[in-house]
C-alpha positions as MATLAB code, in Angstrom:
seq = 'XXXXXXXXXXXXXXXXXXXXXXXXXXXXXXXXXXXXXXXXXXXXXXXXXXXXXXXXXXXXXXXXXXXXXXXXXXXXXXXXXXXXXXXXXXXXXXXXXXXXXXXXXXXXXXXXXXXXXXXXXXXXXXXXXXXXXXXXXXXXXXXXXXXXXXXXXXXXXXXXXXXXXXXXXXXXXXXXXXXXXXXXXXXXXXXXXXXXXXXXXXXXXXXXXXXXXXXXXXXXXXXXXXXXXXXXXXXXXXXXXXXXXXXXXXXXXXXXXXXXXXXXXXXXXXXX';
ca = [
      90.208  183.660   68.969;
      92.868  185.394   66.955;
      95.193  183.591   64.564;
      98.021  184.064   67.079;
      96.086  181.910   69.532;
      96.060  179.054   67.045;
      99.847  179.063   66.713;
     100.247  179.310   70.469;
      97.803  176.500   71.215;
      99.289  174.138   68.637;
     102.784  174.727   69.996;
     101.620  174.279   73.597;
      99.788  171.045   72.789;
     102.764  169.659   70.893;
     105.089  170.483   73.794;
     102.683  168.926   76.330;
     102.443  165.710   74.308;
     106.211  165.551   73.860;
     106.636  165.711   77.623;
     104.181  162.855   78.127;
     105.955  160.747   75.496;
     109.410  161.151   76.963;
     110.596  157.865   78.414;
     114.351  157.459   78.219;
     114.453  153.646   78.192;
     111.997  153.307   75.290;
     113.770  156.054   73.351;
     116.935  153.944   73.331;
     115.261  151.219   71.266;
     112.414  152.715   69.244;
     111.928  155.876   67.215;
     110.142  158.748   68.906;
     106.549  158.951   67.642;
     105.670  161.756   65.275;
     103.169  164.288   66.574;
     100.621  164.984   63.852;
     100.060  168.736   63.554;
      97.117  168.265   61.184;
      95.240  166.286   63.820;
      95.986  168.935   66.433;
      94.504  171.591   64.130;
      91.369  169.532   63.526;
      90.920  169.022   67.252;
      91.047  172.788   67.775;
      87.994  173.391   65.540;
      85.397  173.475   68.369;
      87.393  176.067   70.277;
      88.730  178.253   67.452;
      85.826  178.155   65.023;
      82.675  177.124   66.859;
      83.153  179.168   70.006;
      83.032  176.296   72.496;
      84.089  177.872   75.792;
      86.872  176.110   77.654;
      89.882  177.369   79.567;
      93.105  177.328   77.559;
      94.746  174.955   80.045;
      91.848  172.527   79.658;
      91.944  172.762   75.850;
      95.619  171.814   75.885;
      95.075  168.891   78.229;
      91.998  167.462   76.532;
      93.463  167.669   73.004;
      96.736  166.207   74.242;
      94.717  163.292   75.576;
      93.316  162.527   72.135;
      96.748  162.845   70.565;
      98.155  160.326   73.050;
      95.390  157.878   72.170;
      96.116  158.260   68.461;
      99.855  157.881   68.965;
      99.278  154.735   71.010;
      97.121  153.229   68.268;
      99.613  154.206   65.567;
     102.533  152.799   67.537;
     100.856  149.400   67.810;
     100.447  149.391   64.035;
     104.195  149.778   63.547;
     104.795  146.317   64.999;
     103.364  144.570   61.944;
     105.418  146.837   59.670;
     108.766  145.622   61.021;
     108.773  141.801   60.840;
     112.537  141.717   60.377;
     113.243  143.699   63.534;
     114.528  142.120   66.709;
     112.106  140.471   69.115;
     113.087  142.953   71.802;
     112.382  145.907   69.525;
     108.963  144.548   68.588;
     108.071  143.821   72.214;
     109.127  147.318   73.226;
     107.053  148.806   70.414;
     103.987  147.044   71.811;
     104.901  148.246   75.289;
     105.350  151.791   74.006;
     101.898  151.739   72.416;
     100.358  150.663   75.711;
     102.384  153.269   77.609;
     101.505  156.136   75.244;
      97.785  155.357   75.091;
      97.698  154.693   78.825;
      98.756  158.266   79.530;
      95.340  159.543   78.502;
      93.554  157.704   81.316;
      95.482  159.697   83.885;
      94.807  163.024   82.168;
      91.099  162.336   81.697;
      90.720  161.145   85.268;
      92.035  164.537   86.328;
      89.528  166.234   84.038;
      86.678  164.049   85.352;
      85.127  164.014   81.875;
      83.244  160.721   81.900;
      81.207  161.525   78.796;
      84.316  162.159   76.708;
      85.951  158.998   78.041;
      82.949  156.980   76.842;
      83.043  158.601   73.404;
      86.740  157.941   72.963;
      86.444  154.375   74.233;
      83.827  153.637   71.548;
      86.103  155.145   68.900;
      89.079  153.079   70.066;
      86.927  149.948   69.860;
      85.901  150.821   66.286;
      89.515  151.406   65.256;
      90.748  148.155   66.772;
      87.913  146.132   65.227;
      88.625  147.651   61.812;
      92.335  146.894   62.154;
      91.679  143.273   63.100;
      89.392  142.786   60.102;
      91.961  144.437   57.866;
      94.907  142.394   59.131;
      92.921  139.142   58.920;
      91.884  140.048   55.351;
      88.202  139.681   56.144;
      87.082  142.304   53.626;
      86.020  140.992   50.235;
      85.746  144.319   48.375;
      88.096  147.260   47.847;
      85.332  149.643   48.913;
      84.978  147.968   52.316;
      88.739  148.169   52.817;
      88.763  151.879   52.010;
      85.929  152.514   54.468;
      87.886  150.585   57.088;
      90.945  152.775   56.465;
      88.798  155.875   56.962;
      87.613  154.533   60.295;
      91.140  153.690   61.408;
      92.462  157.123   60.483;
      89.653  159.359   61.720;
      87.327  157.684   64.268;
      89.126  159.046   67.317;
      89.216  162.607   65.953;
      85.629  162.661   64.676;
      84.275  161.247   67.954;
      85.988  164.114   69.778;
      84.557  166.687   67.359;
      81.093  165.166   67.766;
      81.367  165.403   71.535;
      82.092  169.129   71.296;
      79.397  169.863   68.714;
      81.593  170.144   65.630;
      80.501  167.057   63.698;
      79.884  169.215   60.614;
      83.631  168.959   60.015;
      83.757  165.172   60.259;
      83.523  164.442   56.539;
      86.323  166.857   55.698;
      88.524  165.505   58.499;
      87.900  161.915   57.409;
      88.710  162.648   53.780;
      91.930  164.527   54.543;
      93.258  161.803   56.854;
      92.125  159.158   54.362;
      93.916  160.909   51.493;
      97.130  161.174   53.474;
      97.023  157.452   54.287;
      96.396  156.501   50.650;
      99.376  158.576   49.517;
     101.477  156.807   52.133;
     100.274  153.385   50.955;
     100.828  154.217   47.293;
     104.380  155.406   47.962;
     105.133  152.220   49.894;
     103.722  150.124   47.068;
     105.972  151.853   44.535;
     109.037  151.410   46.731;
     108.316  147.730   47.389;
     107.513  148.088   51.086;
     104.676  146.018   52.592;
     102.264  147.621   55.048;
      99.319  146.175   56.934;
      96.952  147.534   54.284;
      98.542  146.217   51.091;
      98.007  142.461   51.643;
      94.322  143.030   52.355;
      93.834  145.187   49.240;
      95.743  142.669   47.137;
      93.638  139.788   48.483;
      90.384  141.591   47.639;
      91.685  142.499   44.196;
      92.715  138.936   43.345;
      89.240  137.655   44.190;
      87.841  139.716   41.316;
      90.784  139.472   38.911;
      91.228  137.095   36.002;
      94.167  134.693   36.368;
      95.889  136.206   33.313;
      95.978  139.612   34.993;
      97.358  138.504   38.344;
     100.963  138.911   37.198;
     100.455  142.679   36.990;
      98.607  142.962   40.283;
     100.877  145.743   41.585;
     100.006  147.883   38.574;
      96.331  147.352   39.320;
      96.903  148.229   42.966;
      98.576  151.482   41.974;
      95.662  152.306   39.667;
      93.218  151.652   42.509;
      95.094  153.916   44.896;
      95.324  156.626   42.235;
      91.583  156.425   41.559;
      90.688  156.770   45.230;
      93.263  159.526   45.729;
      91.808  161.548   42.852;
      88.261  161.025   44.098;
      89.194  162.008   47.645;
      91.026  165.117   46.422;
      87.939  166.254   44.517;
      85.736  165.734   47.586;
      88.107  167.696   49.791;
      88.164  170.612   47.342;
      84.362  170.827   47.442;
      84.196  170.420   51.214;
      86.752  173.189   51.728;
      84.628  175.578   49.676;
      81.577  174.771   51.797;
      83.380  174.388   55.135;
      86.485  176.609   55.174;
      88.899  176.190   58.062;
      89.749  179.867   58.351;
      92.178  180.688   61.130;
      93.509  177.147   61.350;
      96.986  176.307   60.115;
      95.795  173.007   58.674;
      93.876  174.812   55.919;
      97.050  175.888   54.114;
      98.507  172.396   54.550;
      95.411  170.889   52.940;
      95.736  173.279   50.008;
      99.357  172.190   49.582;
      98.298  168.556   49.751;
      95.712  169.053   47.008;
      98.176  170.892   44.781;
     100.658  168.071   45.256;
      98.196  165.305   44.413;
      96.021  167.078   41.875;
      97.697  170.193   40.405;
      94.564  171.021   38.410;
      92.123  170.700   41.326;
      90.012  173.815   41.797;
      90.138  174.575   45.503;
      88.396  177.910   45.559;
      85.084  178.775   43.988;
      85.330  180.807   40.818;
      84.642  184.496   41.232;
      81.438  185.900   39.845;
];
């Protein structure tokens, strides 16, 4: 497909999802969910890069389905991030998550794609299990927490790509979504905001930290996030050289992300 098709498909998918998310009563009490354009681009890989044949209407509907699942999962996560909000607001946020994710059942039932439903259901289970372990602070090492974050951020997308024969992109997708989440967590740490991730990371850190160092635990947390951010940026740079996303808008956004996080990162292979 031509580059123009990519712009058209992304815009059509975003519009389709926005229509499915519109519910006037919920919009009175909670913020409208953000539609992640990077995820839409990743989901287009099988059809724009790997030549998987599917009607444009079906591409829009099936990708919109995955976006609704992701938005539902992300909306549920917002409940734990607003403990000071009103009970009604928190209850409606839970309801919104159920409503948003529930939309995909109707779309998939129309598509009659049982195989894809099974794949996505397994991914949703993995995400929810990882979130529960994270929230209950069941992880004892920072590494396990970081792997859990990767699962939470990318399992739904990578299961979709695997279903359509594009699993070669899974590592790149996972790293990009992981890097974005780490930047989000680091910024929240610096601004004093508490997310669902920070208590679990802090708990794991304190298990391996000397009592005399515990007073500066936030500094150590920031160092940990910086270390993983740098490592992830380096991996993404290498993966982009080996697996370019030509024709997809997300490629330029990834380049911008790498320049923002690591100005000296070499994204392209040296000539000669």
